[in-house]
C-alpha positions as CSV (number, residue, x, y, z in Angstrom):
1,X,46.0,-0.6,-110.0
2,X,42.5,1.2,-108.5
3,X,42.3,5.1,-108.2
4,X,42.9,5.9,-104.2
5,X,41.6,9.1,-103.3
6,X,42.4,10.1,-99.4
7,X,43.8,8.8,-96.4
8,X,42.8,6.7,-93.3
9,X,41.2,9.1,-91.1
10,X,42.3,7.1,-88.0
11,X,46.1,7.8,-89.3
12,X,45.2,11.4,-89.5
13,X,44.1,11.0,-85.6
14,X,47.5,9.5,-84.9
15,X,49.1,12.4,-86.5
16,X,47.5,14.9,-84.6
17,X,48.2,12.9,-81.5
18,X,51.9,13.0,-82.7
19,X,51.9,16.5,-82.9
20,X,50.6,16.9,-79.7
21,X,52.9,14.5,-78.3
22,X,56.0,16.7,-79.8
23,X,57.3,14.0,-82.7
24,X,56.9,13.3,-86.2
25,X,55.9,10.2,-87.7
26,X,55.8,9.1,-91.2
27,X,54.5,5.3,-90.9
28,X,52.7,3.7,-88.0
29,X,56.1,1.5,-87.2
30,X,57.7,5.0,-86.4
31,X,55.4,5.3,-83.0
32,X,57.4,2.6,-81.9
33,X,60.7,3.4,-82.7
34,X,60.0,6.8,-81.0
35,X,58.7,5.4,-78.1
36,X,61.8,3.3,-77.9
37,X,64.1,6.5,-78.1
38,X,61.9,8.4,-75.7
39,X,62.1,5.4,-73.0
40,X,66.0,5.4,-73.7
41,X,66.1,9.0,-73.2
42,X,63.8,8.5,-70.0
43,X,66.4,6.0,-68.5
44,X,69.5,7.8,-69.2
45,X,68.0,10.9,-67.8
46,X,66.9,9.0,-64.5
47,X,70.4,7.4,-64.3
48,X,72.0,10.7,-64.4
49,X,69.6,12.4,-61.9
50,X,70.2,9.3,-59.3
51,X,73.9,9.5,-60.1
52,X,74.1,13.3,-59.5
53,X,71.9,12.7,-56.2
54,X,73.9,9.9,-54.9
55,X,77.0,12.0,-54.8
56,X,75.0,14.8,-53.0
57,X,73.8,12.2,-50.7
58,X,78.0,11.3,-50.1
59,X,78.8,15.0,-49.5
60,X,75.9,15.2,-47.1
61,X,76.9,12.1,-45.2
62,X,80.8,13.2,-45.1
63,X,79.5,16.3,-43.7
64,X,77.5,14.6,-40.7
65,X,80.6,12.3,-40.4
66,X,82.7,15.2,-39.5
67,X,80.4,16.8,-37.5
68,X,79.8,13.8,-35.8
69,X,83.6,13.4,-34.9
70,X,84.1,16.8,-34.2
71,X,81.3,16.6,-31.6
72,X,82.7,13.6,-30.0
73,X,86.2,14.9,-29.6
74,X,84.7,18.1,-28.3
75,X,82.5,16.0,-25.5
76,X,85.7,14.1,-24.8
77,X,87.3,17.2,-23.9
78,X,84.6,18.3,-21.6
79,X,84.6,15.2,-19.9
80,X,88.3,15.3,-19.3
81,X,88.1,18.6,-17.8
82,X,85.3,17.9,-15.5
83,X,87.2,14.8,-14.6
84,X,90.2,17.1,-13.9
85,X,88.1,19.5,-12.0
86,X,86.5,16.8,-9.6
87,X,89.6,15.2,-9.1
88,X,90.8,18.5,-7.5
89,X,87.9,19.1,-5.8
90,X,88.3,15.4,-4.2
91,X,91.9,16.3,-3.4
92,X,90.9,19.2,-1.1
93,X,88.1,17.5,0.4
94,X,90.6,14.7,1.5
95,X,92.7,17.4,3.0
96,X,90.0,19.0,5.2
97,X,90.3,18.0,9.1
98,X,87.4,18.0,11.5
99,X,85.7,21.1,12.7
100,X,82.8,23.6,11.7
101,X,85.2,25.0,8.8
102,X,86.0,21.6,7.6
103,X,82.1,20.8,7.5
104,X,81.2,23.7,5.6
105,X,83.9,23.1,3.2
106,X,82.8,19.6,2.5
107,X,79.3,20.9,1.7
108,X,80.9,23.6,-0.6
109,X,82.7,21.0,-2.3
110,X,79.8,18.8,-2.5
111,X,77.9,21.6,-4.2
112,X,80.6,22.5,-6.4
113,X,80.9,18.8,-7.8
114,X,77.2,19.0,-8.5
115,X,77.6,22.0,-10.2
116,X,80.4,20.8,-12.1
117,X,78.3,17.7,-13.2
118,X,75.5,19.9,-14.2
119,X,77.9,21.9,-16.3
120,X,79.4,19.0,-18.0
121,X,76.0,17.4,-18.7
122,X,74.8,21.1,-20.2
123,X,77.8,21.1,-22.5
124,X,77.5,17.6,-23.9
125,X,74.1,18.3,-24.7
126,X,74.8,21.5,-26.3
127,X,77.7,19.9,-28.7
128,X,75.3,16.9,-29.4
129,X,72.7,19.2,-30.8
130,X,75.4,20.8,-33.3
131,X,75.1,17.7,-35.5
132,X,71.0,18.1,-35.6
133,X,71.2,20.4,-38.7
134,X,73.2,17.8,-40.8
135,X,70.9,14.9,-39.8
136,X,67.9,16.8,-40.7
137,X,69.4,17.9,-43.7
138,X,70.5,14.2,-44.9
139,X,67.1,12.9,-43.9
140,X,65.2,15.8,-45.8
141,X,67.3,14.8,-48.6
142,X,66.7,11.1,-48.4
143,X,62.6,11.9,-47.9
144,X,62.7,13.9,-50.8
145,X,65.0,11.9,-53.2
146,X,62.1,9.8,-55.3
147,X,60.2,13.4,-55.6
148,X,63.4,15.4,-56.9
149,X,64.3,12.2,-59.4
150,X,60.5,12.4,-60.8
151,X,60.9,16.3,-61.1
152,X,64.3,16.2,-63.2
153,X,62.9,13.5,-65.8
154,X,59.4,15.1,-65.6
155,X,59.6,16.3,-69.3
156,X,61.0,12.9,-70.5
157,X,58.6,11.0,-68.8
158,X,55.7,13.0,-70.2
159,X,57.1,12.5,-73.7
160,X,57.4,8.9,-73.5
161,X,54.1,8.5,-71.6
162,X,52.6,10.8,-74.6
163,X,53.8,8.2,-77.4
164,X,53.1,5.3,-75.4
165,X,49.5,6.4,-75.2
166,X,49.8,6.5,-79.0
167,X,51.1,3.0,-79.2
168,X,48.4,1.6,-77.2
169,X,45.7,3.5,-78.8
170,X,42.7,2.1,-80.7
171,X,43.6,5.0,-83.0
172,X,46.9,3.5,-84.2
173,X,45.3,0.0,-84.5
174,X,42.7,1.3,-86.3
175,X,45.1,3.4,-88.7
176,X,47.2,0.1,-89.3
177,X,44.0,-1.9,-90.1
178,X,42.5,0.9,-92.6
179,X,46.0,1.2,-94.3
180,X,45.8,-2.0,-94.6
181,X,42.6,-2.4,-96.5
182,X,43.6,0.5,-98.6
183,X,46.9,-1.0,-99.5
184,X,45.0,-4.2,-100.4
185,X,41.9,-2.6,-102.1
186,X,44.4,-0.4,-104.0
187,X,45.7,-3.6,-106.1
188,X,42.3,-4.0,-107.6
189,X,42.1,-3.1,-111.4
190,X,41.9,0.7,-112.2
191,X,38.4,0.7,-113.0
192,X,37.7,0.6,-109.3
193,X,38.1,3.7,-107.4
194,X,38.7,3.8,-103.5
195,X,37.6,6.8,-101.4
196,X,38.9,6.8,-97.9
197,X,37.8,8.9,-94.8
198,X,34.6,10.0,-96.8
199,X,32.4,12.8,-94.9
200,X,28.8,12.1,-96.1
201,X,26.2,14.8,-96.0
202,X,22.3,15.0,-97.1
203,X,20.6,18.2,-98.2
204,X,17.7,17.2,-95.5
205,X,17.2,14.8,-92.7
206,X,16.5,11.5,-93.5
207,X,14.1,9.2,-91.1
208,X,16.6,6.4,-89.7
209,X,15.7,4.0,-87.2
210,X,13.4,6.1,-85.1
211,X,15.4,9.2,-85.6
212,X,16.9,11.4,-88.3
213,X,20.3,11.2,-90.1
214,X,22.1,13.8,-92.4
215,X,25.5,12.8,-91.9
216,X,28.0,10.4,-91.6
217,X,31.7,9.5,-91.9
218,X,32.8,6.3,-93.8
219,X,36.5,4.8,-93.5
220,X,36.3,3.7,-97.5
221,X,33.8,3.8,-100.4
222,X,34.7,1.5,-103.1
223,X,33.2,2.2,-106.2
224,X,33.8,-0.3,-109.4
225,X,32.4,-2.9,-111.7
226,X,31.6,-4.9,-108.9
227,X,29.3,-2.3,-107.2
228,X,29.6,0.0,-104.6
229,X,30.6,-1.0,-101.3
230,X,30.5,1.3,-97.8
231,X,33.5,-0.1,-95.6
232,X,34.0,0.4,-92.1
233,X,37.3,-0.8,-90.8
234,X,37.9,-2.1,-87.3
235,X,40.6,-3.6,-85.5
236,X,39.6,-5.3,-82.0
237,X,41.7,-5.9,-78.9
238,X,40.6,-8.6,-76.6
239,X,40.9,-6.4,-73.8
240,X,38.8,-3.6,-75.4
241,X,36.2,-6.2,-76.1
242,X,36.3,-7.3,-72.2
243,X,36.1,-3.8,-71.0
244,X,33.0,-2.9,-73.2
245,X,35.2,-0.4,-75.2
246,X,34.2,-1.5,-78.5
247,X,32.8,1.0,-80.8
248,X,30.1,-0.5,-83.2
249,X,31.4,-0.2,-86.5
250,X,28.0,-2.0,-88.0
251,X,25.8,0.8,-87.1
252,X,28.4,3.3,-88.3
253,X,28.7,1.7,-91.8
254,X,24.7,1.0,-91.9
255,X,24.1,4.5,-91.4
256,X,26.7,5.6,-94.0
257,X,25.5,3.1,-96.4
258,X,22.0,4.1,-96.1
259,X,22.7,8.0,-96.6
260,X,24.9,6.8,-99.5
261,X,22.1,5.3,-101.2
262,X,19.7,8.2,-100.5
263,X,22.4,10.7,-101.8
264,X,22.9,8.3,-104.8
265,X,18.9,8.4,-105.4
266,X,18.4,12.1,-104.8
267,X,21.0,12.6,-107.8
268,X,18.8,10.2,-109.9
269,X,21.4,7.3,-109.2
270,X,19.8,4.2,-108.4
271,X,22.4,2.1,-107.3
272,X,22.8,-0.2,-104.2
273,X,25.2,0.3,-101.5
274,X,26.4,-3.0,-100.0
275,X,28.1,-2.9,-96.2
276,X,31.1,-4.3,-95.2
277,X,33.0,-4.3,-91.9
278,X,36.5,-5.3,-92.7
279,X,37.9,-6.7,-89.4
280,X,41.3,-7.2,-88.0
281,X,42.5,-8.2,-84.7
282,X,40.4,-10.3,-82.5
283,X,36.8,-11.3,-83.6
284,X,33.8,-9.2,-83.3
285,X,31.4,-9.5,-80.7
286,X,28.7,-9.2,-83.0
287,X,27.6,-10.3,-86.7
288,X,26.6,-7.6,-89.1
289,X,23.4,-9.4,-89.8
290,X,21.8,-9.6,-92.7
291,X,22.8,-6.6,-94.4
292,X,26.3,-6.1,-93.2
293,X,28.9,-8.7,-94.1
294,X,32.1,-8.8,-91.5
295,X,34.8,-9.8,-93.7
296,X,38.7,-10.4,-92.4
297,X,40.6,-7.8,-94.3
298,X,42.6,-10.7,-95.8
299,X,39.7,-11.9,-97.6
300,X,38.1,-8.6,-99.0
301,X,39.3,-9.1,-102.6
302,X,38.2,-12.3,-102.7
303,X,34.8,-11.0,-101.4
304,X,34.5,-7.8,-103.8
305,X,35.1,-9.6,-107.1
306,X,33.1,-12.6,-106.6
307,X,29.7,-11.8,-108.7
308,X,28.9,-10.1,-111.8
309,X,29.5,-6.6,-113.3
310,X,26.9,-4.2,-112.3
311,X,27.9,-1.0,-112.8
312,X,29.4,0.1,-116.4
313,X,32.3,2.9,-116.5
314,X,29.9,5.8,-117.0
315,X,27.8,4.8,-113.8
316,X,31.1,4.6,-111.7
317,X,32.1,8.0,-112.9
318,X,28.9,9.3,-112.1
319,X,28.5,7.8,-108.5
320,X,32.0,9.3,-107.9
321,X,31.0,12.6,-108.7
322,X,27.8,12.6,-106.6
323,X,29.7,11.0,-103.8
324,X,33.2,12.4,-103.4
């Protein structure tokens, strides 16, 4: 088995995201498990919230029905009393005889009837208004029900959303790819050394493609009898490609291999550093050109082991010492 130093840089990023989301993961598959649990908790909390609010709605509707029933009874009594009073006035009107006094009485009775009718209407309006608070209460409840559900499940939804963001992140996809590459390359013989998440730094600025280069990050550096390989691992998705969100691993590995070569040269170690993009997922949108090989992760072993032995045991040790 090859000597493995370091771990997936993308997986470290995933672990940071997981801590922020408040979960613990040990393997990439744990993200899916945690997401399923969080979604179940969210579903259960939402059901509880809706059941509780349904009980509150039933209570409010019952209260409104009681107030409407009481109001209807009061209005019926008001109308009954008003009908009795009007009937008495009508009886008095029927008993009147002609004359000035009778005429005046008719006017008085007519005005009394109008007054009674006005009183009846006012009393009915007043009693009808008694149900308005209950009506407003239930309408306010219905208007704010979904907001209240959202408030009650806010914590669970935030956790589920955070885990879902991890599950759909490029970091997790790349972590899975990088861990796959580490697992594959670790099966090489024990005279190979695999260094992952390597941060390279030169003592001075190096001219590079119209600018200057002093630092670079590399997913994997493989050193063994077959030579030195700078490996950038990327898992592409077709949606990321279509949206133009694909990072440029070709440029990244070109920078890293260029810096590796110069660091080795400055240390008196004249070795060629080959560049590989190990691909997973959808096909890359560009080739690596003449100097960068784009190789599916499953074919890495065959690609690296092909060819003559280029480095001795001492040269491998020297390169590891210089670059790690």
